[in-house]
C-alpha positions in Angstrom: 0.0 0.1 0.1 2.7 2.5 0.7 4.5 1.7 -2.7 1.5 2.7 -4.7 0.8 6.0 -2.0 4.8 6.6 -2.9 4.5 6.9 -7.0 1.2 9.0 -6.2 3.4 11.1 -4.5 6.3 11.0 -7.1 3.2 11.5 -9.6 2.0 14.3 -8.3 5.9 15.7 -8.0 6.4 15.7 -11.5 3.2 17.5 -12.0 4.3 20.3 -10.2 7.4 20.4 -11.7 6.0 19.9 -15.3 3.0 22.2 -15.5 3.5 25.6 -15.7 3.5 26.9 -19.0 2.6 23.3 -20.3 0.3 22.9 -23.4 -1.1 19.3 -22.5 -3.1 20.3 -18.9 -6.4 20.8 -19.0 -6.7 22.3 -15.4 -10.0 22.2 -13.8 -10.6 24.8 -11.4 -13.4 24.3 -8.4 -15.0 26.4 -5.5 -16.4 24.0 -3.1 -19.3 24.4 -1.3 -22.5 22.5 0.8 -24.6 22.2 -1.8 -23.3 23.2 -5.5 -19.7 23.2 -6.8 -18.3 26.2 -9.0 -16.0 24.8 -11.9 -14.0 26.6 -14.2 -11.9 25.0 -16.6 -8.4 26.4 -18.4 -5.0 25.2 -19.5 -1.6 26.4 -18.0 -0.9 29.0 -20.3 -3.8 31.2 -19.1 -6.1 29.9 -21.6 -10.1 29.9 -21.0 -12.1 26.7 -22.1 -15.4 27.0 -19.7 -16.0 29.3 -17.6 -18.9 28.7 -15.7 -19.7 25.0 -15.0 -22.5 24.6 -11.9 -22.6 21.2 -10.5 -24.8 19.9 -7.4 -22.9 17.9 -4.7 -24.4 15.0 -5.9 -23.5 11.3 -7.8 -25.3 13.0 -11.0 -23.3 16.0 -10.4 -20.2 14.4 -10.2 -21.2 12.6 -13.7 -21.7 15.9 -15.1 -18.7 17.6 -14.1 -16.5 14.6 -15.9 -18.5 14.4 -19.1 -18.2 17.5 -19.5 -14.4 17.5 -18.6 -13.9 15.0 -21.1 -16.0 16.9 -23.6 -13.9 20.0 -22.9 -10.1 17.8 -23.0 -11.1 15.9 -26.3 -12.1 19.1 -28.1 -9.4 20.8 -27.2 -7.0 17.8 -28.1 -5.4 18.1 -24.1 -3.6 14.5 -22.7 -4.2 15.3 -19.1 -6.0 16.6 -16.8 -5.2 17.9 -12.9 -8.7 18.5 -10.4 -8.0 21.2 -8.5 -9.7 21.4 -5.1 -10.6 24.5 -3.0 -10.8 22.4 0.7 -13.7 23.7 2.9 -14.4 22.1 6.1 -15.5 18.6 4.6 -17.3 19.3 1.9 -14.2 18.8 -0.5 -14.0 15.3 0.8 -16.4 13.7 -1.1 -15.6 15.0 -4.5 -11.8 14.6 -3.9 -12.8 11.0 -2.8 -14.9 10.6 -5.9 -12.2 11.9 -8.5 -9.1 9.9 -6.8 -11.2 6.9 -6.9 -11.8 7.0 -10.5 -7.9 7.3 -11.2 -8.0 11.2 -11.7 -4.9 13.7 -10.8 -6.5 15.9 -7.9 -4.5 18.4 -5.6 -5.6 20.9 -3.1 -5.4 24.9 -3.1 -5.4 26.5 0.3 -8.1 28.9 1.2 -5.2 31.6 2.2 -3.5 31.4 -1.2 -6.9 31.5 -2.9 -7.5 35.4 -0.6 -3.4 36.2 -1.7 -4.0 35.6 -4.9 -7.8 36.8 -5.7 -7.0 41.0 -6.2 -3.9 39.8 -8.7 -6.5 38.3 -11.3 -8.6 41.6 -11.7 -7.2 43.8 -9.8 -10.2 44.0 -7.5 -11.2 42.2 -4.3 -14.3 41.3 -4.2 -15.2 37.7 -3.6 -17.5 35.2 -5.7 -17.3 31.8 -6.7 -16.7 32.0 -10.2 -14.2 34.3 -9.6 -12.8 32.0 -6.8 -12.8 28.7 -9.3 -10.8 30.7 -12.0 -8.2 31.4 -8.8 -8.0 28.1 -7.9 -6.8 27.3 -11.6 -4.2 29.8 -12.0 -2.5 28.8 -9.0 -2.7 25.3 -10.2 -1.1 26.4 -13.1 1.9 27.5 -11.5 2.3 24.8 -9.2 0.6 26.7 -6.6 -1.0 23.5 -4.4 -0.8 20.8 -2.3 -0.7 16.6 -2.5 -4.1 15.3 -1.8 -3.1 13.0 0.2 -5.6 10.0 0.6 -4.5 7.5 3.9 -5.9 4.1 4.4 -9.5 3.5 5.9 -8.3 2.8 9.3 -6.0 5.9 9.4 -9.2 7.8 8.6 -10.7 6.5 11.1 -8.2 6.9 13.7 -8.2 10.9 12.4 -12.2 10.8 12.7 -11.8 9.3 16.2 -8.9 11.9 17.4 -11.3 14.7 16.3 -14.1 13.7 18.3 -11.8 13.3 21.4 -11.4 17.1 20.7 -14.7 18.3 20.9 -16.0 16.1 24.1 -13.0 17.2 25.7 -14.3 20.8 24.8 -17.3 20.0 26.2 -15.8 18.8 29.2 -13.9 22.2 29.8 -17.3 23.8 28.8 -19.2 21.8 31.7 -16.5 22.5 34.0 -16.2 26.0 33.7 -20.9 25.9 34.0 -20.2 24.3 37.1 -17.8 26.8 38.6 -19.1 30.1 37.2 -23.0 29.1 37.3 -23.5 26.8 40.3 -20.6 27.4 42.5 -19.7 31.3 42.2 -23.5 32.3 42.7 -24.3 30.0 45.5 -21.4 28.2 47.3 -18.2 30.4 46.1 -16.4 29.1 48.9 -16.3 25.4 47.8 -14.0 26.8 44.4 -11.1 26.2 45.4 -11.4 22.7 46.5 -13.0 21.6 42.9 -9.4 21.4 41.4 -8.1 19.4 44.7 -10.8 16.9 45.4 -11.4 13.7 43.8 -15.2 12.4 42.9 -16.6 14.2 46.1 -16.0 17.4 45.3 -18.3 16.8 42.4 -21.0 14.6 44.8 -21.2 17.5 46.5 -22.4 19.3 43.8 -24.6 16.8 42.7 -26.0 15.6 46.0 -26.2 18.7 48.2 -24.7 22.2 46.5 -27.1 23.6 49.2 -24.4 25.2 51.8 -27.4 26.0 53.6 -28.2 22.4 54.2 -24.6 20.9 54.5 -24.5 23.6 57.3 -28.0 22.0 58.9 -26.1 18.6 59.2 -24.4 16.4 60.9 -20.8 15.9 59.4 -20.7 11.9 59.3 -24.5 12.3 57.0 -22.4 14.9 54.6 -19.4 12.6 54.7 -21.5 9.8 54.0 -23.7 11.4 51.7 -20.8 12.9 49.3 -18.2 9.8 49.3 -18.8 6.0 48.0 -15.5 5.0 49.9 -13.1 6.7 52.2 -9.8 7.3 50.9 -7.7 8.4 53.5 -6.8 11.5 56.1 -6.6 13.6 53.5 -10.3 13.2 52.0 -11.5 13.4 55.3 -9.9 17.1 56.0 -10.8 18.5 52.8 -14.8 17.6 53.7 -14.6 18.9 57.2 -13.2 22.5 55.8 -16.0 22.4 53.4 -18.9 21.3 56.2 -17.1 24.4 57.8 -17.0 26.9 55.4 -21.1 25.7 54.4 -21.7 27.9 57.3 -20.4 30.9 56.3 -21.0 30.8 53.1 -21.9 34.3 51.4 -23.5 32.6 48.3 -27.0 33.6 47.4 -30.0 31.1 48.7 -30.5 28.2 46.7 -33.8 27.3 45.1 -34.7 23.8 43.3 -34.2 25.3 40.1 -30.3 25.9 40.9 -30.3 22.3 42.5 -31.5 21.0 39.7 -29.2 22.7 37.0 -26.3 21.2 39.2 -27.0 17.6 39.2 -28.1 17.7 35.4 -24.6 19.8 35.2 -22.8 16.9 36.9 -24.7 14.0 35.4 -23.6 15.3 32.0 -19.9 15.8 33.2 -20.0 12.2 33.9 -21.3 11.2 30.9 -19.0 13.2 28.6 -16.2 11.7 30.4 -17.5 8.1 30.3 -17.7 8.7 26.6 -13.7 9.9 26.3 -12.6 7.1 27.9 -14.9 4.6 25.3 -13.1 7.1 22.4 -9.7 6.2 23.8 -10.1 3.1 23.7 -11.1 2.7 20.4 -8.4 4.8 19.1 -6.0 2.7 21.7 -7.3 -0.3 19.7 -7.2 0.7 16.0 -3.3 2.5 17.4 -2.3 -1.1 17.9 -3.3 -2.7 14.6 0.0 -0.2 13.3 3.2 -1.8 14.1 4.7 2.0 14.0 2.8 2.6 17.1 4.2 0.0 18.8 7.9 1.6 18.0 6.3 5.4 19.2 5.2 3.9 22.7 9.2 3.3 23.2 9.9 7.3 23.1 9.7 8.4 26.3 6.9 10.6 27.4 4.9 9.2 24.5 1.7 7.2 25.7 -1.6 5.9 23.7 -2.8 9.6 22.9 0.6 11.0 22.3 1.2 8.0 19.8 -2.5 8.2 18.0 -2.2 11.8 16.9 1.8 11.1 15.6 0.4 8.5 14.1 -2.0 9.9 12.4 -0.7 13.1 11.6 2.1 11.1 9.8 0.7 8.1 8.3 3.0 7.0 5.9 6.6 8.3 6.9 7.9 7.9 3.4 5.9 10.8 2.3 8.4 13.2 3.9 11.5 13.7 1.9 13.3 15.3 4.9 12.9 16.3 8.9 11.8 20.3 8.0 8.7 18.8 5.9 8.0 16.9 8.7 8.5 20.0 11.0 6.1 21.8 9.0 3.7 19.5 9.2 3.4 20.4 12.8 4.3 23.9 13.2 7.2 23.7 14.6 9.4 25.2 11.4 10.9 28.5 12.2 10.4 31.7 10.0 10.9 35.5 10.8 10.0 38.5 8.8 13.5 39.8 7.6 13.0 43.6 5.8 15.4 46.4 5.4 18.0 47.4 7.8 16.7 45.3 10.4 16.5 42.1 8.5 20.2 40.6 10.8 18.0 41.2 14.2 15.1 39.5 13.3 14.5 36.7 15.7 13.2 33.2 14.1 9.8 32.0 15.2 7.8 28.8 14.9 5.6 29.4 12.4 2.3 27.5 14.6 1.2 26.8 10.7 0.7 23.1 11.0 -1.3 20.7 13.1 -2.9 22.3 16.3 -3.0 19.0 17.9 -0.1 17.6 17.4 2.0 20.3 18.1 0.5 20.5 21.8 0.9 16.9 22.6 4.5 16.8 21.5 4.8 19.7 23.5 3.2 17.6 27.1 5.7 14.7 25.5 8.9 17.2 25.9 7.8 17.9 29.3 7.0 14.8 30.7 10.3 13.4 29.3 12.7 15.8 30.3 11.4 15.6 33.7 11.2 11.7 34.2 13.6 9.9 31.4 17.1 10.1 32.6 18.7 10.5 29.3 16.0 13.1 27.6 16.7 15.2 31.1 20.3 15.2 29.9 19.8 16.4 26.9 17.6 19.2 28.1 20.0 20.1 30.5 22.8 20.4 27.7 20.0 22.9 25.8 19.8 25.0 28.4 23.9 25.2 30.0 24.8 28.7 30.0 21.4 29.8 29.2 19.5 29.6 32.6 19.2 33.3 32.8 17.5 33.8 29.8 13.7 35.0 30.0 11.3 32.4 28.9 14.5 29.7 27.7 12.7 26.4 29.5 9.6 26.9 27.4 11.9 27.7 23.9 14.2 24.4 24.8 11.0 22.4 25.6 9.5 23.5 21.9 13.2 22.8 20.8 12.5 19.4 22.0 9.4 18.4 21.6 10.6 19.3 17.3 13.2 16.9 18.2 10.7 14.4 19.3 8.6 14.2 16.7 11.9 13.8 14.3 12.9 10.9 15.9 9.0 9.4 15.9 9.4 10.2 12.1 12.8 8.4 11.6 11.2 5.2 14.1 8.5 5.1 12.2 10.1 4.7 8.5 13.2 2.4 10.2 10.5 0.3 11.9 12.8 0.2 14.9 12.7 0.9 18.8 13.7 4.3 20.2 17.3 4.1 21.4 18.8 6.3 23.7 22.0 5.9 22.4 21.0 7.6 19.0 19.1 10.8 20.8 21.7 13.2 19.0 22.0 11.9 16.0 18.4 10.6 14.9 17.5 12.3 11.6 
């Protein structure tokens, strides 16, 4: 499977190298939308062949597109066809999959490139679908496009599950904030400082007894049994005793049945979201274990099931990258700087942050864990800080540098199909 993908990528590189000024290609630029797509057909030499084709996002619409493309190609005696899509949400994926599945050459043109190139077409900055389709064609005719990657079905499933986990984690955060800002801040502000320190018993307080007036009226032993399932030690009892004592002096507003019902509802939703996250993470791990590369990634210090899955889904086929700099661009850890004029020599490079933000965050967390817990990474990280300990923000900068290093290590292990060897920490490329 990887051999087939490597051939397709080599074919893409060949197209980019020969398309500019070529008289062999029919270029079909498509502005993707939800219900209907706009297509523009032209050549790499700037000749317009079909100005406006609107087709529906359906099988009949795709068939109409291909019939019209074949008619224009044969009428103008063109040998090759290139479809260029501007990705819009998930709307372009059915069309791209259909075209690539039928053996056509498909490339992507980024929305940012389309926006920047819009004014160059007719020196105006207004936006409409027909102009954007022509814009996409113009960029593709000059090779300003990206490779359309079609990973395996399992990688697609892994990416979908990671996306679902990301949304669920966001929902979890939203519910936690609602509990703290809508319930505790108004009715029991003294409980908020315990929210992140306790275990499940703090949420039990919010669910079963959020009213401080009721807590103050009951004995501590009854309150303790109400909000705990089992004793976890003296620290738990001391924490709950402080909550019980603070309830008698609470400055919160009087709490009615509606607010108590809302508190219970929010805690139930939070428990359900956390159960869903656990189930999703279990499925992510099951899919990851089906890849040999996943097991190699787990050998890297700081890489757990989640981080290994994120890296695996992002890189997918490690042979589609020619060098480490391309892998760094994937994560946005590549360096860039605004160099212009007399101040160009003083420009300080910073990471671009243009790549996969989830991958960047996961690697940063892995770097923090490895630099604190693993003896080899701790020594490597100490070497990075040597002589620069007093610089402002140097710890964060070196953690980012280590995270970028770990991504390159992960890519190398996936290519070589081998476990992590700490002796090669300084030589992995």
